[in-house]
FILUM-831373 format. One record per residue (C-alpha): residue number from 1; residue in three letters; x negated, y, z negated. Coordinates in pm, 1 decimal. Layout:
// FILUM-831373
num_residu_X_Y_Z
NUM_Ala_X_Y_Z
...
This chain:
// FILUM-831373
num_residu_X_Y_Z
1_Met_-16158.1_17252.0_-8618.8
2_Ala_-16407.1_17486.4_-8718.0
3_Ala_-16429.7_17452.9_-9113.4
4_Phe_-16450.6_17118.1_-9095.1
5_Leu_-16810.0_17099.4_-8887.0
6_Ser_-16951.0_17324.4_-9173.2
7_Ser_-17189.6_17186.9_-9341.9
8_Arg_-16918.4_17238.7_-9681.4
9_Gly_-16749.7_16941.7_-9536.6
10_Leu_-16990.6_16714.3_-9412.8
11_Ala_-17110.6_16723.5_-9703.4
12_Arg_-16816.4_16642.7_-9908.4
13_Ala_-16799.4_16349.1_-9676.2
14_Arg_-17176.6_16249.3_-9727.3
15_Ile_-17140.1_16235.9_-10195.0
16_Gln_-16915.2_15994.0_-10119.4
17_Lys_-17063.3_15624.2_-10218.8
18_Arg_-16847.9_15400.6_-10362.2
19_Asn_-16700.3_15156.3_-10209.6
20_Met_-16355.3_15233.1_-10080.2
21_Lys_-16031.1_15140.7_-10227.6
22_Ile_-15803.9_14921.8_-9990.1
23_His_-15418.6_14927.0_-10116.5
24_Pro_-15179.4_14655.7_-10075.1
25_Leu_-14894.1_14689.3_-9776.2
26_Ile_-14755.9_14998.6_-9879.2
27_Thr_-14346.1_14899.9_-9850.3
28_Thr_-14144.2_15199.0_-10074.7
29_Thr_-14073.4_15570.6_-10059.6
30_Asp_-14288.5_15643.4_-10380.9
31_Ala_-14595.2_15422.3_-10340.7
32_Leu_-14623.0_15677.9_-10028.1
33_Lys_-14571.4_15968.0_-10177.0
34_Ala_-14869.9_15910.3_-10467.2
35_Leu_-15095.3_15798.3_-10195.4
36_Cys_-15004.6_16114.6_-10034.2
37_Glu_-15075.6_16323.5_-10248.7
38_Arg_-15437.0_16198.9_-10319.3
39_Leu_-15454.5_16227.6_-9946.0
40_Ala_-15378.4_16609.4_-9858.7
41_Lys_-15692.3_16675.8_-10133.5
42_Ala_-15951.2_16499.2_-9907.6
43_Asp_-16100.7_16721.5_-9584.2
44_Phe_-16041.3_16445.1_-9352.9
45_Val_-15780.1_16164.0_-9293.1
46_Cys_-15844.7_15918.7_-9021.7
47_Val_-15556.2_15777.0_-8862.7
48_Asp_-15445.4_15532.4_-8705.4
49_Thr_-15064.4_15338.5_-8544.5
50_Glu_-14941.5_14972.5_-8443.7
51_Phe_-14590.0_15023.6_-8200.6
52_Met_-14437.9_14806.5_-7994.4
53_Arg_-14315.4_14945.5_-7654.5
54_Glu_-14359.2_14666.8_-7398.4
55_Asn_-13932.0_14641.8_-7375.0
56_Thr_-13812.8_14991.6_-7504.0
57_Tyr_-13806.5_15347.7_-7361.3
58_Trp_-13861.8_15500.0_-7739.3
59_Pro_-14243.2_15328.7_-7858.8
60_Glu_-14143.3_15175.6_-8203.3
61_Leu_-14391.2_15221.4_-8536.0
62_Cys_-14435.8_14888.6_-8663.4
63_Leu_-14724.7_15074.1_-8869.8
64_Val_-14927.0_15392.4_-8977.4
65_Gln_-15310.1_15335.8_-9088.2
66_Val_-15455.5_15621.0_-9342.5
67_Ala_-15814.3_15640.8_-9459.1
68_Asp_-16026.2_15918.9_-9639.4
69_Thr_-16390.8_15826.1_-9814.9
70_Glu_-16171.4_15671.1_-10097.7
71_Glu_-15963.2_15462.8_-10017.9
72_Ala_-15747.0_15317.8_-9738.4
73_Ala_-15367.0_15226.6_-9693.9
74_Ala_-15120.9_15048.6_-9442.6
75_Ile_-14806.0_15170.0_-9382.1
76_Asp_-14489.8_14958.2_-9345.3
77_Pro_-14239.0_15193.3_-9196.5
78_Leu_-14010.8_14914.1_-9125.1
79_Ala_-13962.8_14818.1_-9463.6
80_Pro_-13567.8_14900.2_-9586.3
81_Gly_-13532.2_15229.9_-9777.1
82_Ile_-13870.6_15385.0_-9683.2
83_Asp_-13897.8_15738.4_-9598.1
84_Leu_-14217.4_15820.7_-9403.6
85_Ser_-14206.1_16223.8_-9489.1
86_Pro_-14495.5_16237.8_-9741.1
87_Leu_-14685.4_16089.2_-9473.2
88_Leu_-14478.1_16302.5_-9215.3
89_Asp_-14577.8_16651.4_-9385.2
90_Leu_-14934.3_16561.0_-9432.2
91_Leu_-14966.1_16520.9_-9121.5
92_Val_-14827.1_16755.9_-8950.4
93_Asp_-14787.2_17030.0_-9215.0
94_Asn_-15077.3_16998.1_-9445.5
95_Glu_-15351.6_17263.2_-9257.9
96_Asp_-15642.1_17210.3_-9429.8
97_Val_-15645.5_16835.5_-9381.6
98_Leu_-15797.3_16739.7_-9044.1
99_Lys_-15662.7_16440.2_-8839.4
100_Val_-15895.6_16191.9_-8702.2
101_Phe_-15761.4_15980.0_-8459.7
102_His_-15932.6_15792.7_-8212.1
103_Ala_-15846.8_15795.3_-7866.6
104_Gly_-15532.2_15919.1_-8038.6
105_Gly_-15298.8_16015.0_-7733.5
106_Gln_-15033.7_15782.9_-7849.6
107_Asp_-15077.4_15810.9_-8191.3
108_Val_-14985.5_16142.8_-8152.9
109_Glu_-14672.7_16107.0_-7942.1
110_Ile_-14514.5_15902.8_-8205.9
111_Val_-14553.3_16195.5_-8470.3
112_Tyr_-14428.8_16370.5_-8241.8
113_Asn_-14129.9_16196.2_-8094.9
114_Leu_-14058.2_16196.3_-8506.6
115_Thr_-14108.4_16528.1_-8616.2
116_Gly_-14098.7_16724.5_-8347.0
117_Lys_-14404.5_16858.4_-8384.8
118_Thr_-14852.2_16739.5_-8392.9
119_Pro_-15087.9_16619.6_-8608.3
120_His_-15268.7_16931.6_-8682.7
121_Pro_-15565.3_17030.5_-8702.4
122_Ile_-15723.0_16713.5_-8510.9
123_Phe_-15951.3_16515.5_-8445.5
124_Asp_-16061.0_16287.0_-8143.3
125_Thr_-16383.4_16055.1_-8191.4
126_Gln_-16333.5_15972.4_-7798.5
127_Ile_-16305.0_16272.6_-7651.0
128_Ala_-16623.7_16426.0_-7925.9
129_Met_-16806.5_16067.1_-7757.1
130_Met_-16820.8_16281.7_-7406.1
131_Ala_-16960.5_16569.1_-7577.7
132_Val_-17301.0_16351.7_-7722.3
133_Ser_-17280.9_16037.6_-7456.6
134_Gln_-17233.2_16011.9_-7106.4
135_Ser_-16955.5_15787.1_-7271.9
136_Glu_-16637.8_15876.1_-7077.1
137_Gln_-16364.5_15643.4_-7256.2
138_Ile_-16581.1_15442.6_-7521.1
139_Gly_-16312.6_15157.0_-7662.2
140_Tyr_-16282.1_15135.9_-8059.0
141_Ser_-16480.7_14839.7_-8116.1
142_Asn_-16757.3_14964.3_-7882.9
143_Leu_-16794.3_15287.9_-8104.5
144_Val_-16774.3_15075.1_-8440.2
145_Glu_-17053.1_14870.6_-8284.0
146_Ser_-17264.6_15114.6_-8179.3
147_Trp_-17241.6_15322.6_-8481.4
148_Leu_-17183.2_15109.4_-8738.5
149_Gly_-17347.9_14750.6_-8530.8
150_Ile_-17012.9_14572.4_-8672.2
151_Thr_-16804.8_14396.3_-8368.5
152_Val_-16434.2_14438.8_-8401.3
153_Asp_-16255.9_14104.3_-8482.0
154_Lys_-16002.1_14174.8_-8184.7
155_Gly_-15741.7_13808.4_-8244.5
156_Ala_-15522.8_14040.3_-8389.8
157_Arg_-15503.7_14337.1_-8165.0
158_Phe_-15203.5_14165.6_-7949.8
159_Thr_-14995.3_14043.6_-8199.7
160_Asp_-14622.2_14146.1_-8242.3
161_Trp_-14611.5_14391.1_-8555.3
162_Ser_-14262.4_14444.1_-8523.0
163_Arg_-14226.9_14048.4_-8640.0
164_Arg_-14260.7_14080.2_-8992.7
165_Pro_-14363.7_13934.8_-9251.9
166_Leu_-14727.7_14076.6_-9157.2
167_Thr_-15009.7_13802.8_-9194.9
168_Glu_-15309.3_13903.0_-9426.8
169_Arg_-15496.0_13913.0_-9083.4
170_Gln_-15309.4_14114.6_-8924.5
171_Ile_-15294.7_14374.2_-9195.9
172_Asp_-15686.1_14340.7_-9233.0
173_Tyr_-15757.6_14418.6_-8874.5
174_Ala_-15545.2_14708.6_-8855.3
175_Ile_-15678.0_14900.6_-9175.5
176_Gly_-16007.3_14796.1_-9067.3
177_Asp_-15958.9_15046.3_-8775.5
178_Val_-15918.8_15339.4_-9028.3
179_Thr_-16221.2_15243.3_-9246.8
180_His_-16441.1_15210.9_-8979.4
181_Leu_-16353.1_15506.2_-8886.2
182_Ala_-16397.0_15660.3_-9192.5
183_Lys_-16773.0_15569.3_-9201.0
184_Ile_-16778.2_15666.5_-8816.4
185_Phe_-16629.7_16004.2_-8837.1
186_Pro_-16903.0_16213.9_-9032.1
187_Lys_-17230.5_16034.8_-8868.8
188_Leu_-17023.5_16157.1_-8550.0
189_Leu_-16981.0_16531.1_-8723.5
190_Asn_-17358.2_16553.0_-8785.6
191_Arg_-17492.2_16485.1_-8408.9
192_Leu_-17246.1_16734.1_-8311.3
193_Lys_-17371.4_16956.1_-8600.0
194_Lys_-17723.2_16928.6_-8479.3
195_Thr_-17652.6_16914.2_-8043.0
196_Gly_-17458.9_17262.8_-8115.2
197_Arg_-17159.8_17078.0_-7927.2
198_Gly_-16861.4_17115.9_-8127.9
199_Val_-16736.3_17451.6_-8035.2
200_Trp_-16753.4_17252.0_-7675.8
201_Leu_-16443.2_17020.2_-7808.8
202_Asp_-16239.8_17315.6_-7974.3
203_Ile_-16033.6_17418.2_-7677.2
204_Glu_-16032.7_16998.7_-7586.6
205_Met_-15802.8_16924.5_-7919.8
206_Glu_-15646.9_17186.3_-7940.6
207_Lys_-15531.2_17024.4_-7589.0
208_Leu_-15479.4_16685.2_-7689.0
209_Ala_-15273.5_16853.5_-8003.7
210_Asp_-15053.4_17079.0_-7742.0
211_Pro_-14698.6_16999.8_-7809.9
212_Ala_-14616.8_17043.1_-7438.2
213_Asn_-14815.5_16712.3_-7353.0
214_Tyr_-14597.7_16481.7_-7577.8
215_Arg_-14216.8_16709.6_-7507.4
216_Asn_-14043.3_16479.2_-7205.1
217_Asp_-13920.9_16692.8_-7005.3
218_Pro_-13788.9_16560.9_-6699.5
219_Ser_-13801.1_16773.6_-6399.5
220_Val_-14168.2_16722.7_-6442.6
221_Ala_-14158.5_16338.3_-6386.8
222_Trp_-14171.2_16340.4_-6044.4
223_Gln_-14547.9_16479.8_-6076.5
224_Arg_-14632.8_16137.5_-6223.9
225_Ile_-14543.0_15981.0_-5882.2
226_Lys_-14747.0_15953.4_-5603.1
227_Ala_-14603.1_16070.4_-5305.9
228_Ala_-14809.7_16139.7_-4985.1
229_Gly_-14710.2_16468.6_-4833.3
230_Arg_-14613.3_16772.9_-4899.6
231_Asn_-14223.3_16835.4_-4741.4
232_Pro_-13982.4_17055.7_-5000.1
233_Ala_-13752.6_16820.4_-4900.7
234_Met_-13883.1_16495.8_-4977.8
235_Leu_-14068.7_16639.7_-5276.3
236_Gly_-13721.4_16782.6_-5408.1
237_Arg_-13556.1_16446.0_-5367.5
238_Leu_-13780.6_16275.4_-5614.3
239_Lys_-13808.9_16516.5_-5808.1
240_Ala_-13409.8_16439.1_-5893.8
241_Leu_-13452.2_16052.4_-5854.4
242_Ala_-13748.1_16132.7_-6100.5
243_Ala_-13498.7_16319.9_-6314.5
244_Trp_-13217.8_16076.1_-6328.3
245_Arg_-13480.7_15774.8_-6406.5
246_Glu_-13551.1_15893.7_-6640.8
247_Ala_-13233.7_16046.7_-6808.9
248_Glu_-13115.5_15620.4_-6759.1
249_Ala_-13402.9_15477.4_-6873.6
250_Gln_-13359.8_15676.9_-7210.6
251_Asp_-13029.5_15604.7_-7241.2
252_Lys_-13104.6_15228.9_-7240.4
253_Asn_-13405.6_15290.3_-7457.4
254_Ile_-13578.9_15036.6_-7138.3
255_Pro_-13945.5_15098.1_-7009.2
256_Arg_-13861.8_15395.1_-6680.4
257_Gly_-13989.4_15123.6_-6435.3
258_Arg_-13736.9_14873.2_-6556.8
259_Ile_-13487.9_15079.6_-6390.0
260_Val_-13659.1_15167.0_-6046.8
261_Arg_-14068.6_15159.6_-5978.6
262_Asp_-14242.6_15396.4_-5894.5
263_Glu_-14304.7_15287.8_-5534.7
264_Thr_-13915.9_15266.2_-5484.6
265_Leu_-13836.2_15558.9_-5587.5
266_Ala_-14116.7_15776.3_-5390.8
267_Asp_-13979.7_15542.0_-5081.6
268_Leu_-13597.7_15622.1_-5138.0
269_Ala_-13723.1_15966.8_-5146.9
270_Ser_-13901.6_15943.3_-4810.5
271_His_-13648.9_15741.2_-4676.1
272_Pro_-13256.5_15799.0_-4857.7
273_Pro_-13018.6_15596.0_-4810.8
274_Lys_-12693.2_15693.7_-4594.4
275_Thr_-12463.6_15473.0_-4756.6
276_Gln_-12472.3_15300.8_-5078.5
277_Ala_-12463.7_15000.3_-4852.2
278_Asp_-12756.2_15106.7_-4765.8
279_Leu_-12909.3_15045.6_-5128.7
280_Ala_-12948.3_14628.1_-5105.8
281_Lys_-13153.0_14695.4_-4825.9
282_Val_-13388.6_14920.7_-5045.6
283_Arg_-13690.0_14686.4_-5136.5
284_Gly_-13744.8_14657.9_-5481.4
285_Leu_-13389.5_14733.6_-5568.9
286_Ser_-13125.8_14481.6_-5756.8
287_Ser_-12855.5_14398.2_-5380.0
288_Gly_-12608.7_14465.2_-5627.5
289_Trp_-12672.5_14848.9_-5614.6
290_Lys_-12452.7_14852.7_-5339.1
291_Asp_-12159.5_14856.0_-5565.5
292_Asn_-12212.2_14907.0_-5885.9
293_Glu_-12215.2_15247.8_-6115.8
294_Ile_-12591.1_15245.4_-6098.0
295_Gly_-12624.5_15273.1_-5788.0
296_Lys_-12356.7_15479.5_-5721.6
297_Arg_-12498.6_15802.5_-5986.8
298_Leu_-12858.2_15707.0_-5770.7
299_Met_-12653.9_15825.9_-5444.2
300_Ala_-12501.5_16115.9_-5645.6
301_Thr_-12860.0_16302.3_-5773.8
302_Leu_-12986.7_16216.3_-5420.7
303_Ala_-12700.1_16387.6_-5302.3
304_Ala_-12739.7_16597.1_-5502.6
305_Ala_-13125.3_16742.2_-5478.2
306_Thr_-13233.3_17023.6_-5271.1
307_Pro_-13558.7_17114.5_-5130.0
308_Leu_-13831.9_17205.7_-5378.6
309_Pro_-13908.6_17546.8_-5401.2
310_Glu_-14208.5_17696.6_-5232.5
311_Ser_-14382.4_17774.8_-5612.3
312_Glu_-14353.8_17404.9_-5682.6
313_Leu_-14525.1_17231.4_-5412.5
314_Pro_-14878.3_17119.9_-5464.8
315_Leu_-15139.7_17224.6_-5341.8
316_Arg_-15287.4_17152.2_-5052.2
317_Thr_-15614.9_16984.5_-5215.1
318_Ala_-15466.3_16796.9_-5432.3
319_Arg_-15610.9_16443.9_-5526.6
320_Gly_-15541.3_16251.9_-5202.1
321_Ala_-15481.4_16581.7_-5021.5
322_Pro_-15679.3_16603.8_-4738.2
323_Leu_-16009.7_16873.8_-4724.7
324_Gly_-16176.2_16798.4_-4371.6
325_Lys_-16500.0_16683.7_-4258.7
326_Glu_-16680.9_16984.1_-4412.2
327_Gly_-16460.3_17033.6_-4769.2
328_Ala_-16508.9_16647.9_-4827.6
329_Leu_-16876.8_16683.5_-4769.7
330_Val_-16889.1_16929.0_-5002.7
331_Ala_-16698.2_16775.2_-5308.5
332_Asp_-16914.3_16476.5_-5237.8
333_Leu_-17216.0_16706.0_-5340.8
334_Leu_-17038.2_16903.6_-5620.2
335_Lys_-16939.3_16500.0_-5728.7
336_Leu_-17350.7_16404.7_-5730.6
337_Leu_-17437.4_16745.5_-5869.6
338_Leu_-17225.2_16656.2_-6157.8
339_Lys_-17383.5_16290.6_-6223.4
340_Ile_-17701.7_16523.7_-6248.5
341_Arg_-17599.3_16672.4_-6511.7
342_Ser_-17426.4_16533.3_-6699.9
343_Arg_-17758.4_16297.5_-6695.3
344_Glu_-17932.6_16539.4_-6799.0
345_Ile_-17789.6_16638.1_-7097.1
346_Asp_-17617.5_16350.6_-7189.9
347_Val_-17238.9_16460.7_-7186.6
348_Ala_-16969.3_16274.7_-7015.9
349_Ala_-16892.4_16351.5_-6654.5
350_Arg_-16509.0_16408.8_-6705.8
351_Leu_-16522.4_16624.8_-6993.3
352_Leu_-16714.7_16915.3_-6810.9
353_Ala_-16522.9_16929.5_-6440.0
354_Arg_-16257.0_16677.3_-6323.1
355_Ser_-16278.6_16589.3_-5947.5
356_Glu_-16019.9_16718.6_-5890.0
357_Asp_-16134.7_17048.7_-6031.0
358_Leu_-16397.0_16956.9_-5755.6
359_Glu_-16236.2_16927.4_-5480.6
360_Leu_-16023.8_17242.6_-5490.7
361_Leu_-16351.7_17404.4_-5612.0
362_Ala_-16470.0_17327.3_-5270.4
363_Ala_-16141.3_17436.0_-5132.1
364_Gly_-16220.5_17768.9_-5205.9
365_Val_-16028.9_17807.5_-5561.4
366_Arg_-16169.1_17930.0_-5786.5
367_Glu_-15911.8_18020.9_-6147.3
368_Leu_-16076.3_17659.4_-6268.9
369_Pro_-16165.8_17526.2_-6581.2
370_Leu_-16483.2_17494.3_-6472.0
371_Leu_-16526.1_17789.3_-6425.3
372_Glu_-16456.9_17919.4_-6780.3
373_Gly_-16586.8_17952.9_-7132.4
374_Trp_-16894.2_17685.7_-7145.4
375_Arg_-16805.7_17477.9_-6856.7
376_Phe_-16944.5_17694.1_-6693.2
377_Gly_-17282.6_17743.7_-6830.9
378_Gln_-17363.4_17378.0_-6818.4
379_Phe_-17202.2_17323.2_-6500.3
380_Gly_-16963.0_17548.7_-6342.3
381_Lys_-17199.7_17813.4_-6233.9
382_Asp_-17448.7_17568.5_-6134.3
383_Ala_-17158.5_17356.2_-5889.3
384_Leu_-17089.7_17770.7_-5775.5
385_Asp_-17394.3_17851.9_-5641.1
386_Leu_-17334.5_17550.1_-5431.6
387_Val_-17118.3_17607.0_-5236.4
388_Glu_-17182.6_17923.3_-5192.8
389_Gly_-17537.2_17811.2_-5009.6
390_Lys_-17749.2_17878.7_-5351.3
391_Met_-17852.3_17517.8_-5500.0
392_Ala_-18053.8_17231.8_-5347.8
393_Phe_-18119.2_16929.5_-5412.8
394_Ala_-18522.9_16786.9_-5450.1
395_Val_-18664.0_16518.5_-5529.1
396_Val_-18893.5_16529.0_-5820.0
397_Asn_-19132.2_16256.8_-5914.6
398_Gly_-18884.6_16029.6_-5775.3
399_Lys_-18553.8_16167.1_-5932.3
400_Leu_-18337.2_16332.6_-5831.3
401_Lys_-18211.2_16729.1_-5928.4
402_Met_-18128.4_17065.6_-5811.9
403_Thr_-18296.2_17387.8_-5755.4
404_His_-18166.4_17703.6_-5685.2
405_Val_-18274.9_17789.8_-5320.3
406_Asp_-18514.4_18064.5_-5360.7
407_Asp_-18677.9_17847.1_-5658.2
408_Val_-18773.5_17642.9_-5397.1
409_Val_-19162.2_17663.9_-5246.7
410_Glu_-19111.0_17621.3_-4865.4
411_Pro_-19403.8_17400.7_-4690.8
412_Val_-19651.1_17610.5_-4524.9
413_Asp_-19749.0_17603.1_-4144.7
414_Pro_-20074.0_17438.4_-4088.0
415_Ala_-20120.5_17615.1_-3750.3
416_Glu_-19995.0_17980.9_-3916.6
417_Glu_-20266.4_17980.5_-4148.5
418_Glu_-20519.4_17980.9_-3853.2
């Protein structure tokens, strides 16, 4: 990403003054190939997608929007006979073009599902805003309002993108997502260059582009489910059940929650039924499971489950686990320190440290992201000093500040002066 934070890249983005050309909806491979050949010469391409996933396990891609500083287009992936290869090659194989998204996690997931690769290099304006403001997860509409003074028409946001033909309003709304972004990105880039915080984002963008984030591994699906305790037998059952549910949902291409909801899965792991007939008594399951095939497969999964190995057990200080009274107080102080530092340097607190990492720090863990790289200098060192008794809070001119203990001037006792 460093090349695109250079003065060259910023200069090229600035000199494009002519009006952006908006293409008609692209429905043929030839038109898509010609567009991608032109976009391949750009410094950056803004990308957005419209998709449906309410009734499917795999998101159904319904529209792709792209734009650089000169042109913008919407591409119909559902058009008969269209081949998306030119677009996918541009996104995942062309390392010379920066791909710009806003809150692009789900867009990247779709590209990964289609290619087994992720767009690279990549830039996410939602993440970048965290480095230049205290905005934790600024929405696209607020981003456009704050940078361009434009109010986005949200009327087409929740329409059925799979229905054809698409209306002119739908297409205009969709293309607006990338045309606005193409104007905002150079401005945001300039702000990052002035603050010198662009380097902070390198690791964050690489994380976003890491294929491991989108690889569907049923063996770790259990980690997304809230379950109290660290009982190896219970967690082993939860791991097995979660993997089984992923397989069932993928096979039927329906949302995993349509198979079994998280809370029901956790209850089955904590209180496993002894017989298949007992499934009729489980809240959240159909009574038909007591004698049908899916119920039989669930019971077989429970029977084959083994206790979770010690190496896979969650840390005792993971989110929701008790820290003890003293540890909880230290964690609260660290969270207060995080708020102060976030305000002082105008950075989103979430970019500096996660709440669960503060709890781990309070519990004595030292191998944490906040104690590495730029985060250590901006926040981690002070957080560590607070835990080790080297930091204190003080009120200065009515504002709460943090200071090192050595810098605190002890009040003089009048009796000692005498």
